[in-house]
Structures are given as structure tokens and as C-alpha cells.
C-alpha positions as CSV (number, residue, x, y, z in Angstrom):
1,X,0.1,0.3,0.4
2,X,2.8,2.4,0.6
3,X,4.4,1.5,-2.5
4,X,1.1,2.4,-4.1
5,X,0.9,5.7,-2.6
6,X,4.3,6.5,-3.5
7,X,3.5,5.9,-7.1
8,X,0.4,8.3,-6.8
9,X,0.7,10.5,-10.4
10,X,0.0,14.1,-10.5
11,X,-3.7,13.7,-10.9
12,X,-4.0,10.8,-8.0
13,X,-1.8,13.7,-5.6
14,X,-4.7,16.5,-6.7
15,X,-7.7,14.2,-6.1
16,X,-6.4,13.2,-3.0
17,X,-5.6,16.5,-1.6
18,X,-9.1,17.9,-3.2
19,X,-10.9,15.2,-0.9
20,X,-9.0,16.3,2.2
21,X,-10.1,20.1,1.5
22,X,-13.5,19.0,0.9
23,X,-13.9,16.9,4.0
24,X,-12.8,19.5,6.4
25,X,-15.2,21.9,4.7
26,X,-17.9,19.5,5.2
27,X,-17.1,18.9,8.8
28,X,-16.7,22.8,9.1
29,X,-20.0,23.4,7.5
30,X,-22.0,20.3,8.5
31,X,-22.8,19.7,4.8
32,X,-23.5,15.8,4.7
33,X,-23.5,15.8,1.1
34,X,-20.3,17.5,0.3
35,X,-18.8,14.8,2.8
36,X,-20.1,11.6,1.1
37,X,-18.4,13.4,-2.4
38,X,-15.1,13.9,-0.4
39,X,-14.6,10.6,0.8
40,X,-15.4,9.4,-2.7
41,X,-12.7,12.0,-4.0
42,X,-10.4,10.5,-1.4
43,X,-11.2,6.7,-1.6
44,X,-10.7,6.6,-5.6
45,X,-7.1,7.0,-5.5
46,X,-6.3,5.0,-2.2
47,X,-8.1,2.2,-4.2
48,X,-6.3,2.7,-7.0
49,X,-2.9,2.7,-5.4
50,X,-4.0,-0.8,-3.1
51,X,-5.0,-2.2,-6.6
52,X,-1.7,-1.6,-8.7
53,X,0.5,-2.3,-5.4
54,X,-1.2,-5.8,-5.0
55,X,-0.3,-6.3,-8.9
56,X,1.5,-9.4,-9.7
57,X,2.3,-9.3,-13.5
58,X,5.1,-11.4,-14.1
59,X,6.5,-10.0,-17.5
60,X,9.5,-11.3,-19.7
61,X,11.3,-9.4,-22.6
62,X,13.4,-10.1,-25.0
63,X,15.3,-7.2,-27.7
64,X,16.4,-8.0,-31.3
65,X,18.4,-5.9,-33.4
66,X,18.4,-6.0,-36.7
67,X,21.0,-4.9,-38.1
68,X,23.4,-4.7,-34.8
69,X,25.6,-3.0,-37.0
70,X,25.2,-0.1,-39.4
71,X,26.9,2.4,-40.8
72,X,26.2,6.1,-39.6
73,X,23.1,7.3,-41.2
74,X,21.7,3.9,-41.6
75,X,18.5,2.7,-39.8
76,X,18.5,-0.4,-37.5
77,X,15.0,-2.0,-36.2
78,X,14.7,-2.9,-32.7
79,X,11.8,-5.8,-32.0
80,X,10.9,-6.1,-28.2
81,X,9.1,-8.7,-27.5
82,X,7.2,-9.2,-24.5
83,X,5.1,-12.0,-22.7
84,X,2.9,-12.4,-19.6
85,X,4.0,-15.6,-18.0
86,X,1.2,-15.5,-15.6
87,X,-2.7,-16.9,-15.6
88,X,-3.9,-13.2,-15.1
89,X,-4.3,-10.7,-17.7
90,X,-2.5,-7.4,-17.2
91,X,-4.0,-4.0,-17.4
92,X,-3.0,-0.9,-18.7
93,X,1.0,-0.9,-19.8
94,X,2.8,1.8,-20.4
95,X,6.3,0.7,-22.3
96,X,9.3,2.8,-22.6
97,X,12.7,1.9,-24.1
98,X,16.3,3.7,-23.0
99,X,18.3,4.7,-26.0
100,X,20.8,7.1,-26.2
101,X,19.9,10.9,-27.5
102,X,22.3,10.3,-30.7
103,X,20.4,7.6,-32.0
104,X,16.9,9.2,-31.4
105,X,14.3,9.8,-29.1
106,X,13.1,7.4,-26.1
107,X,10.1,5.3,-27.8
108,X,6.8,4.9,-25.7
109,X,4.2,2.4,-26.4
110,X,1.0,1.2,-24.8
111,X,-0.5,-1.7,-24.2
112,X,-4.0,-1.6,-23.4
113,X,-4.3,-5.1,-22.1
114,X,-2.2,-8.4,-22.4
115,X,-3.9,-11.5,-21.9
116,X,-2.7,-14.8,-19.8
117,X,0.4,-16.1,-21.7
118,X,0.1,-13.5,-24.5
119,X,2.8,-12.4,-26.3
120,X,3.3,-8.1,-27.9
121,X,6.2,-7.4,-30.1
122,X,7.0,-3.9,-30.6
123,X,9.2,-2.8,-33.6
124,X,10.7,0.9,-33.9
125,X,13.7,1.9,-35.4
126,X,17.0,3.8,-34.0
127,X,19.4,5.7,-36.4
128,X,22.8,8.1,-35.3
129,X,24.6,10.2,-37.6
130,X,27.6,9.6,-35.0
131,X,29.9,6.8,-34.9
132,X,30.2,5.1,-31.5
133,X,28.9,2.2,-29.7
134,X,25.4,2.7,-28.1
135,X,23.3,1.0,-25.3
136,X,19.7,0.0,-26.2
137,X,18.2,-0.4,-23.0
138,X,16.9,-1.5,-20.4
139,X,13.2,-1.1,-20.9
140,X,10.9,-0.2,-18.1
141,X,7.3,-0.8,-17.8
142,X,4.8,1.6,-15.9
143,X,1.7,-0.1,-14.9
144,X,-1.1,2.4,-14.3
145,X,-4.8,1.9,-13.4
146,X,-7.4,3.1,-16.3
147,X,-7.4,6.9,-14.5
148,X,-4.0,7.4,-14.5
149,X,-4.0,8.0,-10.9
150,X,-1.2,5.8,-10.2
151,X,1.9,4.6,-12.1
152,X,4.0,1.8,-10.7
153,X,7.4,1.5,-12.5
154,X,9.2,-2.0,-12.8
155,X,12.3,-2.2,-15.1
156,X,14.5,-5.1,-16.9
157,X,18.2,-5.4,-16.6
158,X,19.2,-6.6,-19.8
159,X,20.5,-4.0,-22.6
160,X,21.9,-4.7,-26.3
161,X,24.7,-3.1,-27.7
162,X,23.8,-0.8,-31.4
163,X,27.3,-0.7,-33.2
164,X,27.4,2.2,-35.6
165,X,30.6,2.7,-37.9
166,X,32.0,5.0,-40.2
167,X,30.2,4.9,-43.7
168,X,32.3,2.9,-46.3
169,X,32.5,4.2,-49.7
170,X,33.4,1.2,-52.6
171,X,37.0,2.3,-54.2
172,X,37.8,1.7,-57.5
173,X,40.2,-1.7,-58.0
174,X,43.8,0.0,-58.0
175,X,46.7,-2.7,-58.0
176,X,49.5,-1.8,-55.6
177,X,52.7,-3.6,-55.5
178,X,54.8,-4.9,-52.6
179,X,52.0,-5.8,-50.5
180,X,53.0,-9.0,-50.6
181,X,55.2,-10.5,-47.7
182,X,56.5,-14.0,-47.0
183,X,55.0,-16.1,-43.4
184,X,55.6,-20.1,-42.9
185,X,58.8,-22.1,-43.1
186,X,58.9,-22.4,-46.9
187,X,57.3,-21.3,-50.0
188,X,54.6,-23.9,-51.4
189,X,55.9,-23.1,-55.1
190,X,59.6,-24.0,-53.8
191,X,58.8,-27.0,-51.7
192,X,56.4,-28.7,-55.0
193,X,59.4,-28.6,-56.9
194,X,61.9,-29.9,-54.7
195,X,62.0,-33.6,-54.1
196,X,62.2,-35.1,-50.4
197,X,65.7,-35.0,-50.1
198,X,65.6,-31.1,-51.4
199,X,63.4,-30.3,-48.2
200,X,64.9,-28.4,-45.0
201,X,63.9,-30.7,-42.0
202,X,63.6,-29.6,-39.0
203,X,63.8,-31.3,-35.1
204,X,60.6,-33.5,-34.2
205,X,58.4,-31.2,-31.9
206,X,55.4,-32.6,-29.2
207,X,52.4,-32.8,-31.5
208,X,53.9,-33.1,-35.0
209,X,52.2,-35.7,-37.2
210,X,54.4,-38.8,-37.4
211,X,52.9,-39.4,-41.0
212,X,55.8,-36.4,-41.5
213,X,58.9,-37.8,-40.4
214,X,61.4,-37.4,-42.8
215,X,63.4,-41.2,-42.4
216,X,66.6,-40.2,-44.2
217,X,67.4,-37.0,-42.0
218,X,66.3,-38.9,-38.9
219,X,69.2,-41.4,-39.7
220,X,71.8,-38.8,-41.1
221,X,70.9,-36.7,-37.7
222,X,70.3,-39.5,-35.2
223,X,67.4,-38.0,-34.3
224,X,63.9,-38.0,-35.4
225,X,63.6,-35.0,-38.1
226,X,60.6,-33.9,-39.9
227,X,59.6,-31.9,-42.9
228,X,59.1,-28.1,-42.4
229,X,55.3,-27.0,-42.6
230,X,54.4,-25.5,-45.7
231,X,52.3,-22.4,-45.8
232,X,51.1,-19.9,-48.5
233,X,52.3,-16.7,-48.6
234,X,49.8,-13.7,-46.8
235,X,49.4,-10.7,-47.3
236,X,50.3,-8.0,-44.7
237,X,49.5,-4.2,-44.5
238,X,49.4,-1.5,-41.8
239,X,46.9,1.5,-42.0
240,X,47.4,4.6,-39.9
241,X,45.1,7.2,-38.9
242,X,45.8,10.6,-38.0
243,X,43.6,11.5,-35.2
244,X,45.2,14.7,-34.0
245,X,42.8,17.1,-33.0
246,X,45.5,19.9,-34.2
247,X,46.0,18.1,-37.6
248,X,42.0,18.6,-38.5
249,X,39.5,21.4,-38.9
250,X,36.0,21.5,-39.1
251,X,32.8,20.1,-36.7
252,X,30.3,17.4,-36.4
253,X,29.9,14.9,-38.9
254,X,31.4,16.4,-42.0
255,X,34.9,17.4,-40.2
256,X,38.2,16.5,-41.8
257,X,38.5,14.1,-38.8
258,X,35.1,12.1,-39.6
259,X,36.5,12.4,-43.8
260,X,39.2,10.6,-42.5
261,X,37.9,7.8,-40.6
262,X,35.4,7.0,-43.3
263,X,38.4,7.2,-46.0
264,X,40.4,4.9,-43.3
265,X,37.2,2.7,-43.2
266,X,37.0,2.6,-46.7
267,X,40.3,1.6,-47.9
268,X,40.2,-1.1,-45.0
269,X,37.3,-2.6,-45.9
270,X,38.5,-2.6,-49.9
271,X,41.7,-4.2,-49.1
272,X,40.6,-6.7,-46.6
273,X,38.2,-8.0,-49.1
274,X,41.5,-8.3,-51.5
275,X,43.0,-10.7,-48.9
276,X,45.0,-8.2,-47.2
277,X,45.8,-9.0,-43.3
278,X,45.6,-5.2,-41.9
279,X,46.3,-4.1,-39.0
280,X,45.4,-0.7,-37.7
281,X,47.7,2.5,-36.1
282,X,46.9,5.3,-35.1
283,X,49.4,8.2,-33.6
284,X,48.8,7.0,-30.0
285,X,50.2,3.3,-31.5
286,X,49.3,0.3,-32.7
287,X,45.2,-0.6,-32.0
288,X,43.9,-3.8,-31.1
289,X,41.3,-5.6,-33.8
290,X,38.8,-8.0,-33.1
291,X,39.1,-11.4,-35.1
292,X,36.2,-10.8,-37.8
293,X,36.1,-11.5,-41.2
294,X,35.9,-8.7,-44.2
295,X,37.2,-6.0,-42.1
296,X,34.8,-6.0,-39.4
297,X,37.1,-6.0,-36.5
298,X,38.5,-2.9,-38.0
299,X,35.2,-1.3,-38.5
300,X,34.6,-1.7,-34.9
301,X,37.6,-0.3,-33.9
302,X,37.5,2.7,-36.1
303,X,33.5,3.2,-35.0
304,X,34.7,4.1,-31.6
305,X,38.3,6.2,-32.7
306,X,38.1,9.7,-31.2
307,X,40.5,12.7,-31.8
308,X,43.6,12.5,-29.5
309,X,45.7,15.4,-27.8
310,X,49.1,13.9,-28.9
311,X,51.2,16.4,-31.3
312,X,53.1,14.5,-33.3
313,X,53.4,11.0,-35.3
314,X,55.9,9.7,-33.3
315,X,54.1,6.7,-31.6
316,X,52.5,5.9,-34.4
317,X,55.8,5.6,-36.9
318,X,57.2,4.1,-33.9
319,X,54.1,1.5,-34.0
320,X,54.8,1.3,-38.1
321,X,58.8,0.5,-37.7
322,X,58.3,-2.0,-35.0
323,X,55.9,-3.9,-36.6
324,X,57.8,-5.0,-39.4
325,X,56.7,-7.5,-42.7
326,X,54.5,-5.1,-43.7
327,X,54.1,-4.9,-47.7
328,X,52.1,-1.8,-47.9
329,X,51.4,1.2,-45.8
330,X,48.5,3.2,-46.1
331,X,48.5,6.8,-44.4
332,X,45.6,9.2,-43.9
333,X,46.8,11.8,-43.0
334,X,45.8,15.4,-41.6
335,X,47.4,18.6,-41.3
336,X,51.6,17.7,-42.0
337,X,54.7,19.4,-41.4
338,X,58.0,18.6,-43.2
339,X,59.6,17.1,-39.9
340,X,56.7,14.4,-40.0
341,X,57.0,13.8,-43.7
342,X,60.2,12.9,-43.2
343,X,59.7,10.7,-40.5
344,X,56.9,8.9,-42.6
345,X,58.9,9.0,-45.6
346,X,62.1,6.6,-44.0
347,X,59.2,3.9,-43.2
348,X,59.2,3.4,-47.2
349,X,62.1,1.1,-48.4
350,X,63.0,-1.9,-50.2
351,X,59.8,-3.7,-51.4
352,X,57.4,-1.8,-49.5
353,X,55.0,0.2,-51.2
354,X,53.6,3.4,-49.1
355,X,50.3,5.1,-50.1
356,X,49.7,8.8,-48.2
357,X,46.0,10.2,-48.4
358,X,47.0,13.7,-47.6
359,X,43.3,15.6,-46.6
360,X,43.7,18.9,-47.5
361,X,42.3,20.6,-44.5
362,X,42.7,23.5,-45.7
363,X,39.5,23.6,-47.7
364,X,37.8,22.7,-44.1
365,X,37.9,26.2,-43.0
366,X,35.4,28.4,-43.0
367,X,37.5,31.0,-44.8
368,X,39.4,29.6,-47.6
369,X,43.7,30.4,-46.3
370,X,45.6,32.4,-47.9
371,X,48.4,32.4,-45.7
372,X,51.7,31.5,-47.4
373,X,53.1,29.4,-44.8
374,X,50.4,27.2,-44.4
375,X,50.5,26.6,-48.5
376,X,54.0,26.2,-48.3
377,X,54.1,23.7,-45.3
378,X,51.3,21.4,-47.0
379,X,53.3,21.1,-50.6
380,X,56.6,20.5,-48.6
381,X,55.2,17.7,-46.9
382,X,53.6,16.5,-50.4
383,X,57.0,16.6,-52.1
384,X,59.0,14.7,-49.4
385,X,56.8,11.9,-49.3
386,X,57.1,12.1,-53.2
387,X,60.3,12.2,-53.3
388,X,60.8,9.1,-51.2
389,X,58.5,7.1,-53.5
390,X,55.3,7.3,-51.7
391,X,52.0,7.6,-53.4
392,X,50.9,10.9,-52.5
393,X,46.5,11.3,-53.0
394,X,45.3,14.3,-52.2
395,X,41.6,14.9,-50.6
396,X,40.2,17.8,-50.6
397,X,36.8,18.6,-48.8
398,X,33.5,17.5,-50.7
399,X,35.5,15.3,-52.7
400,X,34.7,11.5,-52.2
401,X,38.0,8.9,-51.5
402,X,36.8,7.0,-54.3
403,X,37.2,9.6,-56.6
404,X,40.9,10.3,-56.4
405,X,41.6,6.5,-55.3
406,X,43.0,5.8,-58.8
407,X,45.8,7.9,-58.1
408,X,46.9,5.7,-55.7
409,X,48.1,3.2,-58.8
410,X,50.2,6.0,-60.5
411,X,54.3,7.0,-59.8
412,X,55.1,9.2,-57.2
413,X,55.8,12.6,-59.7
414,X,54.8,15.4,-58.2
415,X,55.0,19.1,-59.3
416,X,56.6,21.4,-56.4
417,X,55.6,24.8,-55.9
418,X,58.7,26.4,-57.8
419,X,57.3,24.0,-61.0
420,X,60.1,21.2,-60.5
421,X,58.9,17.8,-60.9
422,X,59.9,15.3,-58.1
423,X,60.0,11.7,-59.0
424,X,60.2,8.5,-57.0
425,X,60.3,4.7,-57.8
426,X,57.3,3.2,-57.8
427,X,57.5,-0.1,-55.6
């Protein structure tokens, strides 16, 4: 009963206060008719509170998101399934799900009556123009009387997660050399062309298949030897994303940072579908990726990436250098100075192919930049990378990455500010 009184709505409290006031006036004035009315007004919210408080509804709730991973600006459907698991029908139910403000307003529904063992399914849509991982739930159910005098809230604890990933733009097919690097004990082609006598054996290890024992080598060395594992060579690469706050311009979904994240996602998914094993590196260092196919782990990591307060790319360059074995390095860069460009340029050596997608952050400024120093710094950074053999792709505001990705296949030729042509050997 006490819980029911605490659940009185504003209307219920007004009824109770009006009844008490009418009761006092009836006693003071000796009006019997007013006394009857006041008792009725007082009794109505009290009876409603008693009925709602004694309600023993048992409801089960299940939630399904389809799809659970969407791109920014794409709808996802949330299905709520409510089941009355008792033998008593419910009264009026007010259902409200909890969603973050970024994905829309809180959905509210009214269920008039759910029969015994009855099931009700409710659908609503969520949509976000911002990347991120958003919790959906918990669900709350308010039990109300028909007059709206009492509302008792009961909540479920279960929540689900909506993953909003960056927009992925389909990119044209571009042949990039240098992205294939070796893995395994030996090349399959070499082993297939050689006889058993030419296969380099190794010592037996616990768990090795006995069918791989190389008996001639075993007799020669006096210990059990097995043939080396034959593994296909695998492709490996690295994706560097510049997340430094000072290196980007603009705010919101159309800022240079969000465009850089979308470009990185598009390139990463494009290369992953071609069989390239990518690792993600930012100016904060290497980022862990979940083991998911077709670049989904990369998309999940990019969905929650945020701008950093770092002032240099030193940590990212060190992570790329320590990783080693990358045949392809793709860097999505914001504002870059010559010194940072030189540090990146030194990463390209031997058979490594370097592709630099440089955002022209000057085009994101509200007023066009006419400062000679800013223009010269940008052009110098481009020239440094191109001169070291990097393939430089310029990405200005309002341009899709698909429109400029073809430049990644061209040889590194760049006209400097003074009109001279700087060229690098394309790997």
C-alpha cells in the first residue's frame, strides 16, 4: 500500500488533496452531501493505489536488433517481445525503452491489455549520424490504473549494443605492388618443385604428425626429423590514421576528422576483401582489432576512435617500424609538417609500397586560407613523401575517396611549388 501511495501521479495527488480539503469543509460547514463527495474523492486514488500495489504481473522481455551493426545514417530495427507469463491478464501497460539521445528519442508505447500467456511484439527504428557504440535499454514498464491516478514502474536489466560504424565508400580496383610478404617455414612453390631430399627438415616437436617424419634425415642426424610445414605466403599491410585534434579542421560529421575515418574504413575494407591482412595504427600506437572477417574488426575499432591530444606522429611511426613485415603502408593524414613527413618517408624501403592519403585540411576552413606559410608547409610535406617514393593522394573537402583513389596506382610524380618535377621509384 505504501508503494502504491508513492506511485501516485500528479492527478492522483490532486484528487487526494481535493478530497481532504472537501472533507474539512464538510465537517466545518456540516454539509453531509459534501462529506459523501469528499469520501468518494479520497477513496478513488487510495483504491487505485491498493490495486496497483497488489498487482503481481510477471513479464518477460527479449530485445532484438537487426542489424546490430550499421553505417552512420542507416536505420536499425529494434524488436521488443513482451510475454505475460502469469495466468492473470495485465491492465494498462506503458512501455518505454532507454536509448541514447544520439540515436533518437525514447520510444514509448501503450499496451491496453495482455492476456494470460499472451505475447506482444513492438518494433521501432533507431538511427545515428554519429559513430560509436550505443547501449539500447534497459526497458521499463509502467503499470497504471485506468484513471491515470497511479503509475508503478518496473524495469528490466537486459541491454543490447548498437554498433554504428563509419561510412564505407566502394573504391575502384587499384593494383598496388609490394603488399605481399612471406609467412611460414617455406614457400609452397619451392617445396612443391623440390624432392624429399631437398626439403629442409627440422627437429621433431611434441604434437607433430608422425606421417611427416623424414626418415633419411633422421638416420643422418641421429634424431627424429620432420618435414617443414608448407604454408602459403600471406599478404600483410598497415593502416595509419592521423587522429590528432590539431591536425584536423571542422566540427561534426562533415569535419576533416570524420572524413579521414570514413576514408580509412573504405580503404581498409577494400583491401581486406582482396585478402590483405591489415593492422590499425594511430598516432597513439597500434590498436587491437577483433578477429572478424571482411574488415569488420577494423570497422568496430574505427567506430569508437576519437581525436587525440597528441602533437606528433612519433608513436604511430614507431609502431609501424616495430611491426615490420608490412608490404603495404597506407597513411590517412591530416595537417602534416615537413619533419613528420620525413619520419614517414623513412618507413618506405625495399619492397614496401607507401600510399599517403593527405587531407587538404585548408579546404575545411570556413574562410579559405591564403597564408603562404600554410600552403608551403602542405606542399612541402607532399613533396617530401613523393620524393621518397610514396604515392600521394590529395583529398580535399567535398570529394569522395573513390574519386581520388585511382591516384594510388600512379608513379610518385609531383610538381613542387617552384614547378620542378619530383619523382620516386614506384615499388
